[in-house]
Backbone as numpy.savetxt, mean C-alpha at the origin, in Angstrom:
# Nx Ny Nz CAx CAy CAz Cx Cy Cz
2.66 -10.66 -31.74 2.00 -10.51 -30.44 2.56 -9.27 -29.72
1.68 -8.57 -29.05 2.08 -7.36 -28.31 2.99 -7.75 -27.15
4.22 -7.24 -27.12 5.18 -7.65 -26.10 5.44 -6.60 -25.04
5.24 -5.34 -25.35 5.60 -4.30 -24.40 4.41 -3.74 -23.66
4.51 -3.62 -22.34 3.51 -2.91 -21.54 4.25 -1.78 -20.86
3.91 -0.56 -21.22 4.70 0.60 -20.81 3.94 1.59 -19.94
2.65 1.35 -19.75 1.82 2.34 -19.06 1.12 1.70 -17.87
1.04 2.46 -16.78 0.34 1.98 -15.58 -0.54 3.09 -15.03
-1.71 2.70 -14.53 -2.60 3.60 -13.81 -2.66 3.13 -12.36
-2.31 4.00 -11.44 -2.34 3.69 -10.01 -3.50 4.45 -9.39
-4.42 3.71 -8.79 -5.64 4.31 -8.25 -5.43 4.63 -6.77
-5.32 5.92 -6.47 -4.91 6.36 -5.13 -5.87 7.41 -4.56
-7.17 7.23 -4.82 -8.12 8.26 -4.43 -8.80 8.07 -3.09
-8.53 6.97 -2.40 -9.25 6.66 -1.17 -8.88 7.56 0.00
-9.76 7.57 1.02 -9.55 8.42 2.19 -8.81 7.72 3.32
-8.68 6.42 3.27 -7.95 5.69 4.32 -8.54 5.89 5.70
-9.86 5.78 5.81 -10.53 6.10 7.07 -10.10 5.20 8.22
-9.70 3.96 7.93 -9.33 3.04 9.02 -7.98 3.39 9.62
-7.25 4.32 9.00 -5.97 4.75 9.55 -6.04 6.16 10.15
-7.23 6.63 10.42 -7.33 7.90 11.15 -6.85 7.70 12.58
-6.20 8.71 13.19 -6.05 10.11 12.75 -4.88 10.37 11.79
-4.07 9.36 11.47 -2.92 9.61 10.60 -3.35 10.16 9.25
-4.48 9.67 8.73 -4.92 10.09 7.40 -5.81 11.34 7.41
-5.96 11.93 8.56 -6.66 13.23 8.59 -5.79 14.33 7.98
-4.47 14.11 8.01 -3.56 15.16 7.54 -2.85 14.80 6.24
-2.96 13.56 5.78 -2.29 13.16 4.53 -2.97 11.91 3.98
-2.94 11.71 2.67 -3.53 10.50 2.10 -2.72 9.26 2.45
-3.41 8.15 2.59 -2.76 6.89 3.00 -1.57 6.49 2.13
-1.62 6.66 0.79 -0.49 6.18 -0.03 0.85 6.86 0.25
0.84 8.00 0.95 2.12 8.63 1.23 2.52 8.53 2.70
1.81 7.72 3.48 2.30 7.41 4.81 3.65 6.73 4.69
4.55 7.04 5.58 5.93 6.59 5.45 6.12 5.13 5.86
6.88 4.43 5.05 7.39 3.10 5.39 8.90 3.20 5.33
9.54 3.18 6.48 10.98 3.44 6.64 11.43 4.65 5.82
10.76 5.77 6.09 11.12 7.08 5.53 10.91 7.21 4.02
10.08 6.37 3.47 9.74 6.46 2.05 8.24 6.35 1.92
7.59 7.19 1.11 6.14 7.04 0.95 5.78 5.62 0.55
4.76 5.08 1.17 4.32 3.72 0.87 4.17 3.53 -0.63
3.59 4.53 -1.30 3.38 4.46 -2.74 4.69 4.38 -3.51
5.77 4.89 -2.94 7.05 4.89 -3.62 7.55 3.50 -3.94
7.28 2.54 -3.06 7.70 1.16 -3.31 6.96 0.59 -4.51
5.68 0.90 -4.60 4.88 0.42 -5.73 5.36 1.05 -7.03
5.64 2.35 -7.00 6.14 3.02 -8.20 7.47 2.41 -8.64
8.35 2.14 -7.69 9.64 1.53 -8.04 9.45 0.15 -8.67
8.45 -0.62 -8.19 8.16 -1.91 -8.80 7.68 -1.75 -10.24
6.91 -0.70 -10.48 6.46 -0.42 -11.85 7.66 -0.12 -12.76
8.58 0.70 -12.27 9.76 1.07 -13.06 10.61 -0.15 -13.36
10.84 -0.99 -12.33 11.63 -2.20 -12.53 10.94 -3.15 -13.51
9.62 -3.06 -13.62 8.86 -3.90 -14.54 8.78 -3.36 -15.94
9.46 -2.25 -16.21 9.51 -1.71 -17.56 8.50 -0.62 -17.87
7.75 -0.17 -16.87 6.76 0.89 -17.08 7.46 2.23 -17.29
7.01 2.97 -18.30 7.61 4.26 -18.63 6.71 5.45 -18.30
5.40 5.20 -18.21 4.46 6.27 -17.86 3.50 5.78 -16.80
3.34 6.56 -15.74 2.41 6.24 -14.66 1.42 7.38 -14.51
0.15 7.03 -14.50 -0.91 8.00 -14.24 -1.46 7.71 -12.84
-1.43 8.68 -11.98 -1.99 8.53 -10.64 -3.41 9.11 -10.63
-4.38 8.25 -10.41 -5.78 8.67 -10.34 -6.07 9.07 -8.90
-6.14 10.37 -8.67 -6.16 10.93 -7.31 -7.54 11.41 -6.91
-7.71 11.53 -5.60 -8.93 12.10 -5.04 -8.61 12.86 -3.78
-8.61 12.16 -2.64 -8.46 12.75 -1.32 -7.10 13.40 -1.13
-7.10 14.68 -0.73 -5.87 15.43 -0.44 -4.81 15.25 -1.52
-5.24 15.38 -2.76 -4.36 15.06 -3.88 -3.16 16.00 -3.98
-3.29 17.23 -3.50 -2.17 18.16 -3.60 -0.98 17.69 -2.77
-1.25 17.04 -1.64 -0.17 16.51 -0.81 0.50 15.33 -1.50
-0.29 14.53 -2.18 0.26 13.39 -2.90 1.16 13.87 -4.05
0.71 14.87 -4.78 1.51 15.42 -5.88 2.85 15.94 -5.35
2.80 16.67 -4.23 4.04 17.22 -3.65 5.00 16.13 -3.19
4.45 15.03 -2.67 5.29 13.96 -2.14 5.90 13.09 -3.23
5.18 12.90 -4.33 5.61 11.96 -5.37 6.31 12.66 -6.53
5.81 13.83 -6.93 6.46 14.58 -8.00 6.17 14.03 -9.39
7.06 14.36 -10.33 6.82 14.03 -11.75 7.54 12.77 -12.20
8.22 12.10 -11.27 8.89 10.84 -11.59 10.28 10.97 -12.15
10.75 12.18 -12.38 12.08 12.36 -12.99 13.19 11.78 -12.11
12.98 11.75 -10.79 13.99 11.18 -9.90 14.01 9.65 -9.95
12.99 9.06 -10.55 12.91 7.60 -10.66 13.03 7.11 -12.10
13.20 8.01 -13.03 13.33 7.61 -14.42 12.03 7.21 -15.07
10.93 7.80 -14.64 9.62 7.48 -15.20 8.81 8.77 -15.29
7.88 8.82 -16.22 6.99 9.97 -16.34 5.76 9.73 -15.49
5.50 10.62 -14.54 4.32 10.51 -13.69 3.42 11.72 -13.95
2.16 11.45 -14.23 1.18 12.53 -14.35 -0.06 12.17 -13.55
-0.96 13.11 -13.41 -2.05 12.98 -12.45 -3.41 13.18 -13.10
-4.37 12.41 -12.62 -5.77 12.56 -13.02 -6.57 12.79 -11.74
-7.42 13.79 -11.74 -8.14 14.17 -10.53 -9.63 13.91 -10.72
-10.20 13.07 -9.84 -11.63 12.83 -9.90 -12.33 13.74 -8.88
-13.44 14.32 -9.30 -14.15 15.26 -8.44 -14.90 14.56 -7.32
-15.33 13.33 -7.58 -15.99 12.53 -6.57 -15.59 11.08 -6.77
-15.59 10.26 -5.71 -15.16 8.86 -5.85 -15.99 8.11 -6.89
-15.28 7.41 -7.79 -15.94 6.67 -8.87 -15.62 5.18 -8.83
-14.91 4.73 -7.81 -14.49 3.34 -7.77 -13.29 3.13 -8.67
-12.65 1.97 -8.53 -11.44 1.72 -9.31 -11.72 1.69 -10.81
-12.84 1.09 -11.20 -13.19 1.05 -12.61 -13.59 2.41 -13.14
-14.38 3.14 -12.35 -14.81 4.47 -12.78 -13.67 5.44 -12.95
-12.65 5.32 -12.07 -11.49 6.20 -12.17 -10.73 5.96 -13.47
-10.64 4.69 -13.87 -9.94 4.37 -15.12 -10.78 4.72 -16.33
-12.10 4.62 -16.20 -12.98 5.01 -17.32 -12.76 6.46 -17.72
-12.47 7.32 -16.75 -12.20 8.72 -17.05 -10.98 8.89 -17.94
-10.10 7.90 -17.95 -8.84 7.97 -18.70 -8.89 7.17 -20.00
-10.05 6.66 -20.36 -10.15 5.69 -21.45 -9.45 6.15 -22.73
-9.60 7.41 -23.09 -9.02 7.90 -24.35 -7.50 8.03 -24.28
-6.91 7.94 -23.09 -5.47 8.12 -22.93 -4.73 6.82 -22.70
-5.44 5.70 -22.72 -4.84 4.42 -22.36 -4.21 3.71 -23.56
-3.11 2.99 -23.28 -2.51 2.12 -24.29 -3.40 0.90 -24.52
-3.11 0.15 -25.59 -3.90 -1.04 -25.90 -3.83 -2.08 -24.78
-2.68 -2.17 -24.12 -2.52 -3.00 -22.92 -1.84 -2.16 -21.86
-2.37 -2.16 -20.65 -1.81 -1.32 -19.60 -1.93 -2.04 -18.26
-1.24 -1.51 -17.27 -1.30 -2.04 -15.90 -2.22 -1.14 -15.09
-3.10 -1.75 -14.30 -3.95 -0.99 -13.37 -3.69 -1.53 -11.97
-3.48 -0.63 -11.02 -3.06 -1.06 -9.68 -3.82 -0.29 -8.61
-4.31 -1.00 -7.60 -4.81 -0.34 -6.40 -3.61 0.22 -5.65
-3.49 1.53 -5.60 -2.28 2.16 -5.11 -2.22 2.37 -3.62
-3.18 1.84 -2.87 -3.16 2.06 -1.42 -2.72 0.82 -0.66
-1.90 -0.02 -1.35 -1.30 -1.16 -0.68 0.20 -0.96 -0.63
0.85 -1.77 0.21 2.31 -1.78 0.19 2.74 -2.94 -0.69
3.50 -2.65 -1.74 3.90 -3.69 -2.67 5.29 -3.41 -3.23
6.10 -4.45 -3.26 7.44 -4.39 -3.82 7.66 -5.76 -4.47
7.42 -5.87 -5.77 7.27 -7.18 -6.38 7.74 -7.18 -7.83
7.72 -8.38 -8.45 8.13 -8.57 -9.83 6.94 -8.42 -10.75
6.87 -7.30 -11.45 5.77 -7.05 -12.39 5.96 -7.79 -13.71
7.21 -7.96 -14.12 7.47 -8.56 -15.43 6.88 -9.97 -15.55
6.92 -10.72 -14.47 6.37 -12.06 -14.50 4.88 -12.05 -14.81
4.15 -11.11 -14.23 2.72 -11.02 -14.48 2.45 -10.59 -15.92
3.24 -9.63 -16.41 3.09 -9.21 -17.80 3.31 -10.39 -18.75
4.33 -11.20 -18.48 4.61 -12.37 -19.31 3.44 -13.35 -19.31
2.86 -13.58 -18.12 1.71 -14.48 -18.02 0.56 -13.97 -18.88
0.32 -12.67 -18.82 -0.76 -12.06 -19.58 -0.57 -12.25 -21.08
0.63 -11.98 -21.55 0.91 -12.04 -22.98 0.91 -13.49 -23.48
1.54 -14.38 -22.74 1.64 -15.77 -23.16 0.28 -16.44 -23.28
-0.70 -15.99 -22.51 -2.02 -16.59 -22.52 -3.06 -15.76 -23.27
-2.60 -14.67 -23.90 -3.52 -13.79 -24.64 -4.74 -13.46 -23.78
-4.48 -13.10 -22.53 -5.56 -12.85 -21.59 -6.22 -11.49 -21.84
-7.46 -11.39 -21.43 -8.15 -10.10 -21.45 -7.79 -9.28 -20.22
-7.77 -9.96 -19.08 -7.33 -9.35 -17.81 -6.51 -10.40 -17.07
-5.37 -9.99 -16.51 -4.59 -10.88 -15.65 -4.50 -10.24 -14.27
-4.78 -11.05 -13.25 -4.75 -10.59 -11.87 -3.52 -11.14 -11.16
-2.87 -10.30 -10.37 -1.86 -10.80 -9.45 -2.57 -11.42 -8.26
-2.17 -12.64 -7.92 -2.78 -13.35 -6.80 -1.73 -13.60 -5.72
-2.15 -13.59 -4.48 -1.24 -13.88 -3.38 -1.99 -14.63 -2.29
-1.38 -15.62 -1.64 -2.07 -16.37 -0.59 -2.11 -15.58 0.72
-3.23 -15.66 1.42 -3.38 -15.01 2.72 -4.13 -15.94 3.67
-4.07 -15.63 4.95 -4.76 -16.45 5.96 -6.22 -16.07 6.12
-6.60 -14.87 5.66 -7.96 -14.37 5.84 -8.58 -13.99 4.49
-8.75 -14.94 3.57 -9.18 -14.60 2.21 -10.58 -13.98 2.13
-11.42 -14.20 3.13 -12.78 -13.65 3.10 -12.80 -12.12 3.15
-11.67 -11.52 3.49 -11.64 -10.05 3.51 -11.28 -9.46 2.14
-11.06 -10.32 1.16 -10.60 -9.87 -0.15 -11.41 -10.56 -1.25
-11.00 -10.34 -2.50 -11.55 -11.07 -3.62 -10.79 -12.37 -3.79
-11.49 -13.50 -3.85 -10.83 -14.79 -3.93 -11.01 -15.40 -5.32
-9.98 -16.10 -5.79 -9.98 -16.65 -7.15 -9.72 -18.14 -7.13
-10.40 -18.86 -8.03 -10.17 -20.28 -8.25 -9.69 -20.46 -9.69
-8.55 -21.16 -9.88 -7.96 -21.33 -11.19 -8.05 -22.78 -11.65
-8.01 -22.98 -12.98 -7.85 -24.33 -13.51 -6.36 -24.63 -13.64
-6.02 -25.78 -14.21 -4.62 -26.20 -14.28 -3.76 -25.28 -15.13
-4.37 -24.54 -16.05 -3.61 -23.64 -16.92 -3.35 -22.28 -16.28
-4.02 -22.00 -15.16 -3.90 -20.70 -14.51 -5.06 -19.77 -14.81
-5.96 -20.21 -15.68 -7.13 -19.39 -15.99 -8.06 -19.33 -14.78
-8.59 -18.16 -14.48 -9.53 -18.00 -13.37 -10.91 -18.44 -13.84
-11.46 -19.42 -13.15 -12.76 -19.97 -13.54 -13.87 -19.51 -12.59
-13.48 -18.99 -11.45 -14.47 -18.44 -10.53 -13.82 -17.36 -9.69
-14.57 -16.29 -9.44 -14.03 -15.19 -8.64 -15.14 -14.67 -7.74
-14.85 -14.55 -6.46 -15.82 -14.04 -5.50 -15.21 -12.91 -4.70
-15.90 -11.80 -4.63 -15.42 -10.63 -3.89 -15.91 -10.69 -2.45
-14.96 -10.73 -1.51 -15.24 -10.74 -0.07 -16.35 -11.73 0.30
-16.14 -13.02 0.04 -17.17 -14.01 0.36 -17.28 -14.22 1.87
-18.34 -14.86 2.30 -18.43 -15.28 3.69 -17.37 -16.36 3.93
-16.87 -16.48 5.16 -15.82 -17.49 5.42 -16.19 -18.87 4.92
-17.46 -19.25 5.04 -17.86 -20.58 4.60 -17.96 -20.71 3.08
-17.91 -19.55 2.37 -18.00 -19.57 0.91 -16.66 -19.32 0.23
-15.58 -19.32 0.99 -14.26 -19.09 0.40 -13.90 -20.23 -0.55
-13.43 -19.89 -1.75 -13.12 -20.91 -2.75 -11.62 -21.20 -2.85
-10.79 -20.34 -2.27 -9.34 -20.59 -2.24 -8.72 -19.57 -1.30
-7.44 -19.77 -0.98 -6.74 -18.79 -0.15 -5.96 -17.80 -1.02
-6.13 -17.89 -2.34 -5.49 -16.93 -3.25 -6.41 -15.74 -3.43
-5.88 -14.56 -3.11 -6.73 -13.36 -3.20 -6.17 -12.40 -4.24
-7.05 -11.54 -4.69 -6.71 -10.52 -5.67 -5.83 -9.46 -5.01
-4.59 -9.33 -5.49 -3.66 -8.34 -4.92 -3.84 -6.95 -5.51
-4.80 -6.80 -6.42 -5.09 -5.46 -6.95 -4.11 -4.96 -7.98
-3.41 -5.89 -8.66 -2.50 -5.52 -9.75 -3.01 -6.23 -11.00
-3.49 -5.47 -11.97 -4.13 -6.03 -13.15 -3.35 -5.67 -14.41
-3.22 -6.61 -15.34 -2.80 -6.30 -16.70 -4.07 -6.36 -17.53
-4.35 -5.29 -18.28 -5.68 -5.13 -18.87 -5.59 -4.78 -20.35
-6.40 -5.47 -21.16 -6.62 -5.01 -22.53 -7.57 -3.82 -22.48
-7.22 -2.78 -23.20 -8.02 -1.55 -23.16 -9.48 -1.81 -23.50
-9.75 -2.76 -24.38 -11.13 -3.00 -24.80 -12.03 -3.39 -23.63
-11.42 -3.90 -22.55 -12.21 -4.26 -21.37 -12.84 -3.02 -20.73
-12.18 -1.88 -20.89 -12.71 -0.65 -20.28 -14.00 -0.22 -20.95
-14.22 -0.69 -22.17 -15.47 -0.39 -22.86 -16.69 -0.96 -22.17
-16.50 -1.95 -21.30 -17.63 -2.54 -20.57 -17.98 -1.76 -19.31
-17.18 -0.78 -18.95 -17.44 0.01 -17.74 -18.36 1.17 -18.10
-19.48 1.32 -17.42 -20.41 2.41 -17.73 -19.81 3.77 -17.38
-20.13 4.77 -18.17 -19.63 6.12 -17.91 -20.38 6.78 -16.76
-19.61 7.53 -15.97 -20.22 8.37 -14.95 -20.84 7.63 -13.79
-20.47 6.37 -13.59 -21.04 5.59 -12.50 -19.94 5.04 -11.60
-20.30 4.80 -10.35 -19.40 4.10 -9.44 -19.27 2.66 -9.92
-18.04 2.24 -10.18 -17.82 0.90 -10.74 -16.46 0.41 -10.29
-16.39 -0.86 -9.92 -15.17 -1.39 -9.31 -14.63 -2.57 -10.11
-13.31 -2.62 -10.26 -12.68 -3.73 -10.96 -12.99 -5.06 -10.27
-12.73 -5.11 -8.97 -12.82 -6.38 -8.24 -14.26 -6.80 -7.97
-15.12 -5.84 -7.67 -16.51 -6.16 -7.33 -17.37 -6.37 -8.57
-17.06 -5.66 -9.64 -17.95 -5.65 -10.80 -17.33 -6.26 -12.06
-16.25 -5.70 -12.55 -15.72 -6.09 -13.86 -15.19 -7.53 -13.88
-14.31 -7.87 -12.94 -13.68 -9.19 -12.96 -14.69 -10.32 -12.76
-15.57 -10.27 -11.75 -16.54 -11.37 -11.60 -17.45 -11.52 -12.82
-17.87 -10.41 -13.37 -18.79 -10.47 -14.51 -18.12 -11.07 -15.73
-16.91 -10.61 -16.04 -16.22 -11.10 -17.24 -15.74 -12.54 -17.06
-15.43 -12.92 -15.83 -15.09 -14.32 -15.57 -16.30 -15.21 -15.86
-17.46 -14.81 -15.34 -18.68 -15.59 -15.54 -19.08 -15.66 -17.01
-18.75 -14.63 -17.77 -19.11 -14.58 -19.18 -18.12 -15.32 -20.08
-17.06 -15.86 -19.49 -16.14 -16.68 -20.27 -14.98 -15.94 -20.90
-14.75 -14.70 -20.49 -13.58 -13.98 -21.02 -12.30 -14.59 -20.45
-11.20 -14.28 -21.09 -9.92 -14.88 -20.72 -9.32 -14.10 -19.54
-9.69 -14.51 -18.35 -9.22 -13.88 -17.12 -8.20 -14.83 -16.50
-6.98 -14.37 -16.33 -5.89 -15.22 -15.87 -5.38 -14.77 -14.51
-4.75 -15.68 -13.79 -4.13 -15.35 -12.52 -2.64 -15.62 -12.56
-1.89 -14.76 -11.87 -0.44 -14.92 -11.77 -0.07 -14.75 -10.30
0.55 -15.78 -9.72 0.95 -15.69 -8.31 2.09 -14.69 -8.16
1.84 -13.68 -7.36 2.77 -12.57 -7.19 4.04 -13.03 -6.48
5.18 -12.56 -6.99 6.46 -12.85 -6.36 7.04 -11.55 -5.80
7.22 -11.51 -4.49 7.72 -10.31 -3.84 6.89 -10.01 -2.61
6.88 -8.76 -2.21 6.16 -8.35 -0.99 4.86 -7.68 -1.38
3.77 -8.10 -0.76 2.48 -7.44 -0.93 1.78 -7.45 0.42
1.29 -6.30 0.83 0.53 -6.21 2.07 -0.54 -5.15 1.96
-1.70 -5.48 2.42 -2.73 -4.47 2.61 -2.29 -3.58 3.78
-2.43 -2.28 3.63 -2.08 -1.39 4.75 -3.30 -0.60 5.20
-4.41 -1.30 5.28 -5.66 -0.65 5.66 -5.80 -0.39 7.14
-5.00 -1.09 7.95 -5.13 -0.96 9.39 -3.78 -0.70 10.05
-3.83 -0.30 11.31 -2.62 0.03 12.06 -1.60 -1.10 12.04
-2.04 -2.30 12.35 -1.09 -3.41 12.43 -0.44 -3.70 11.08
-1.17 -3.44 9.99 -0.60 -3.62 8.66 0.51 -2.61 8.40
0.29 -1.38 8.82 1.29 -0.34 8.63 2.56 -0.65 9.44
2.36 -1.14 10.66 3.51 -1.54 11.47 4.25 -2.69 10.80
3.50 -3.68 10.35 4.12 -4.87 9.74 4.90 -4.53 8.48
4.36 -3.63 7.65 5.07 -3.27 6.42 6.40 -2.60 6.74
6.42 -1.75 7.76 7.68 -1.13 8.18 8.68 -2.17 8.66
8.22 -3.14 9.44 9.14 -4.13 9.99 9.63 -5.10 8.92
8.80 -5.40 7.94 9.24 -6.27 6.84 10.37 -5.61 6.06
10.21 -4.34 5.75 11.26 -3.62 5.02 12.50 -3.46 5.90
12.29 -3.16 7.17 13.43 -3.01 8.09 14.23 -4.30 8.18
13.53 -5.43 8.24 14.23 -6.71 8.31 14.99 -7.00 7.03
14.41 -6.62 5.91 15.05 -6.86 4.62 16.26 -5.96 4.41
16.13 -4.69 4.72 17.18 -3.72 4.41 18.20 -3.54 5.54
17.79 -3.88 6.77 18.70 -3.86 7.93 19.45 -2.53 8.04
18.71 -1.43 8.05 19.33 -0.10 8.18 19.21 0.36 9.63
20.35 0.53 10.29 20.39 1.08 11.64 21.47 2.16 11.65
21.13 3.30 11.07 22.12 4.35 10.86 22.06 5.45 11.91
20.99 5.48 12.72 20.86 6.54 13.71 21.79 6.35 14.89
21.91 7.39 15.69 22.76 7.34 16.88 22.04 6.57 17.99
22.73 5.57 18.53 22.15 4.76 19.60 23.13 4.77 20.78
22.68 5.31 21.93 23.53 5.43 23.11 22.88 4.75 24.31
23.67 3.94 25.00 23.25 3.33 26.27 21.86 2.71 26.17
21.62 2.01 25.07 20.30 1.45 24.83 20.39 -0.04 24.51
19.27 -0.72 24.74 19.16 -2.14 24.42 18.23 -2.30 23.23
18.70 -2.97 22.20 17.87 -3.20 21.02 17.71 -4.69 20.78
16.47 -5.09 20.45 16.17 -6.49 20.17 15.36 -6.58 18.89
15.47 -7.72 18.23 14.63 -7.97 17.08 14.95 -7.06 15.90
13.92 -6.54 15.27 14.04 -5.76 14.03 14.09 -4.28 14.38
15.04 -3.56 13.79 15.12 -2.12 14.03 15.53 -1.40 12.76
14.73 -0.40 12.37 15.14 0.58 11.38 15.33 1.90 12.11
16.48 2.54 11.90 16.68 3.88 12.46 17.38 4.75 11.43
16.77 5.87 11.12 17.32 6.79 10.13 18.58 7.47 10.67
19.45 7.88 9.77 20.72 8.48 10.16 20.55 9.74 11.01
19.41 10.43 10.85 19.18 11.65 11.62 18.41 11.41 12.91
18.11 10.15 13.22 17.40 9.84 14.46 18.40 9.59 15.59
17.92 9.66 16.83 18.78 9.35 17.97 17.98 8.60 19.03
18.63 7.60 19.60 18.03 6.77 20.64 18.99 6.78 21.83
18.48 7.13 23.00 19.35 7.23 24.18 18.66 6.63 25.40
19.40 5.77 26.09 18.94 5.20 27.36 17.55 4.59 27.22
17.36 3.76 26.20 16.03 3.21 25.90 16.10 1.71 25.59
14.95 1.10 25.58 14.81 -0.30 25.16 13.94 -0.33 23.90
14.47 -0.89 22.85 13.76 -0.92 21.57 13.64 -2.37 21.12
12.42 -2.81 20.86 12.18 -4.18 20.42 11.20 -4.16 19.24
11.72 -4.34 18.04 10.94 -4.30 16.80 10.32 -2.92 16.60
11.02 -2.07 15.85 10.54 -0.70 15.67 11.11 -0.09 14.40
10.38 0.86 13.87 10.84 1.71 12.77 10.86 3.14 13.30
12.06 3.68 13.41 12.25 5.02 13.99 12.82 5.91 12.89
12.00 6.83 12.44 12.33 7.53 11.19 13.10 8.82 11.41
13.25 9.58 10.34 14.15 10.74 10.33 13.77 11.78 11.37
14.80 12.38 11.96 14.66 13.48 12.92 13.90 13.08 14.19
13.81 11.79 14.47 13.15 11.33 15.69 14.14 11.32 16.86
13.59 11.54 18.06 14.39 11.42 19.28 13.65 10.51 20.25
14.38 9.51 20.75 13.82 8.59 21.73 14.74 8.62 22.94
14.20 9.05 24.08 15.02 9.22 25.28 14.34 8.52 26.45
15.08 7.65 27.12 14.60 6.98 28.33 13.20 6.40 28.14
13.04 5.64 27.06 11.72 5.10 26.71 11.82 3.65 26.31
10.67 3.00 26.23 10.57 1.63 25.76 9.62 1.61 24.56
10.11 1.07 23.45 9.30 1.02 22.23 9.25 -0.42 21.75
8.03 -0.95 21.61 7.84 -2.34 21.25 6.88 -2.42 20.06
7.32 -3.07 18.99 6.46 -3.34 17.83 5.70 -2.08 17.40
6.44 -1.02 17.12 5.80 0.26 16.84 6.53 1.02 15.75
5.84 2.03 15.22 6.38 2.91 14.19 6.37 4.33 14.71
7.52 4.98 14.63 7.64 6.37 15.05 7.90 7.20 13.78
6.92 7.98 13.38 7.00 8.73 12.13 7.98 9.90 12.25
8.42 10.45 11.12 9.46 11.49 11.12 9.15 12.66 12.06
10.19 13.08 12.76 10.10 14.29 13.59 9.48 14.10 14.96
9.07 12.87 15.28 8.43 12.64 16.58 9.47 12.54 17.69
9.05 12.87 18.91 9.91 12.78 20.09 9.23 11.92 21.15
9.95 10.93 21.65 9.43 10.04 22.68 10.34 10.18 23.89
9.78 10.65 25.01 10.58 10.95 26.20 9.96 10.24 27.41
10.76 9.42 28.06 10.32 8.76 29.29 8.93 8.14 29.13
8.75 7.38 28.05 7.42 6.84 27.73 7.52 5.39 27.27
6.36 4.75 27.23 6.26 3.38 26.71 5.32 3.39 25.50
5.81 2.90 24.37 5.01 2.83 23.15 4.95 1.36 22.75
3.75 0.81 22.65 3.61 -0.61 22.32 2.50 -0.82 21.28
2.84 -1.54 20.21 1.88 -1.85 19.15 1.15 -0.59 18.67
1.90 0.46 18.42 1.31 1.75 18.10 2.06 2.46 16.99
1.42 3.48 16.44 2.05 4.36 15.45 1.95 5.78 15.97
3.09 6.46 16.05 3.14 7.84 16.52 3.34 8.74 15.31
2.47 9.73 15.15 2.43 10.57 13.95 3.60 11.52 13.81
3.66 12.12 12.65 4.73 13.05 12.28 4.76 14.23 13.26
5.94 14.48 13.83 6.12 15.64 14.69 5.44 15.56 16.04
4.87 14.43 16.38 4.19 14.30 17.67 5.21 14.24 18.80
4.77 14.62 20.00 5.62 14.56 21.20 4.89 13.73 22.25
5.54 12.68 22.71 4.98 11.84 23.77 5.93 11.89 24.95
5.47 12.48 26.04 6.32 12.74 27.20 5.68 12.15 28.45
6.44 11.28 29.13 5.97 10.68 30.38 4.58 10.07 30.21
4.43 9.25 29.16 3.12 8.71 28.81 3.22 7.26 28.37
2.06 6.59 28.32 1.95 5.25 27.76 0.99 5.28 26.58
1.42 4.69 25.48 0.57 4.59 24.29 0.55 3.12 23.88
-0.62 2.48 24.02 -0.76 1.05 23.77 -1.85 0.81 22.72
-1.51 0.04 21.69 -2.49 -0.33 20.65 -3.23 0.90 20.11
-2.48 1.94 19.76 -3.11 3.19 19.36 -2.37 3.85 18.20
-3.01 4.87 17.62 -2.38 5.73 16.63 -2.52 7.17 17.09
-1.40 7.88 17.12 -1.38 9.27 17.55 -1.15 10.14 16.32
-1.99 11.16 16.15 -1.94 11.99 14.95 -0.72 12.90 14.89
-0.55 13.52 13.74 0.57 14.42 13.52 0.54 15.59 14.50
1.71 15.94 15.02 1.92 17.13 15.85 1.14 17.12 17.16
0.59 15.98 17.54 -0.09 15.92 18.84 0.95 15.92 19.96
0.57 16.45 21.11 1.45 16.49 22.27 0.77 15.76 23.43
1.41 14.70 23.92 0.90 13.96 25.06 1.84 14.17 26.24
1.29 14.54 27.37 2.09 14.76 28.59 1.39 14.06 29.75
2.11 13.12 30.37 1.56 12.39 31.52 0.18 11.83 31.21
0.11 11.06 30.12 -1.16 10.52 29.63 -1.02 9.04 29.35
-2.11 8.31 29.48 -2.13 6.90 29.06 -3.25 6.73 28.04
-2.88 6.21 26.87 -3.84 6.01 25.79 -3.78 4.56 25.36
-4.94 3.94 25.24 -4.99 2.54 24.83 -6.14 2.32 23.85
-5.86 1.55 22.82 -6.89 1.19 21.82 -7.54 2.43 21.22
-6.69 3.31 20.68 -7.19 4.54 20.07 -6.73 4.64 18.62
-7.62 5.09 17.77 -7.27 5.32 16.36 -7.60 4.13 15.50
-8.17 4.42 14.31 -8.51 3.37 13.37 -9.67 2.53 13.87
-9.85 1.36 13.20 -10.96 0.47 13.57 -10.54 -0.48 14.69
């Protein structure tokens, strides 16, 4: 029996429109989560799971992604890139790579935040001689995702992509991490928009192929919206408990990540991720993310994300996202950015 799975394809071609204006200047997978590209956590999970080669299927602003991620030599893995000229869907992107794929490989939606145990899913796939194995995770809002129903053995017997709330069949959703037999890619039409979750998995499940589910162990979060990006930062901050920046005459509550090159002075901070080269002076920051190089002066930031190098001076930013290098002076912004 085939025991080793050494290759992974990470699909990172999306535009991340719900995270604008942050994604106007960089692709979503490299938005920072405690000073590390979001995609970096997923790559590290692949490496810990025994993956030796990663292919990144890129699209939007791919040159920035290449510069941020590199060739993998710093992580002990080979990373190479595939560039699609136009969006082809998750299945279509992998179809372009069909001749380069191993007999069994990992396929992952690369625009999520994930730090998890891949080996367990690989074991489930091999032990059950599955055609496709899906990582599943429970959520409170399954109608926003693909939902799966399993039998007692773990085999998926029904799969519905983004059902209506009244048609939800379980709270287990597709986390977008697949172990795949290469022969399954033969069912994907060439040159067409085609999706793993919307097209391939439901069809092959209905046709009786061996589609298995494995409950994911570790951290998985969709980062499609502002609140998801904030939550992913706070989850990592709570886990790693890094508060290395300079903190003077300030009150801190709850969860705090602060990079060693950041400084906080005469401020109140309650649940925040304050990244490298940031300065926070005489301000209040609540449940927010301050991206690298930003400066917050005499301001209130609540439930918001402040972009790279932005300056917020004598202002209020509530439930909003501020783009890179923007300058706010004596301004109040509420409910801005994203959906």
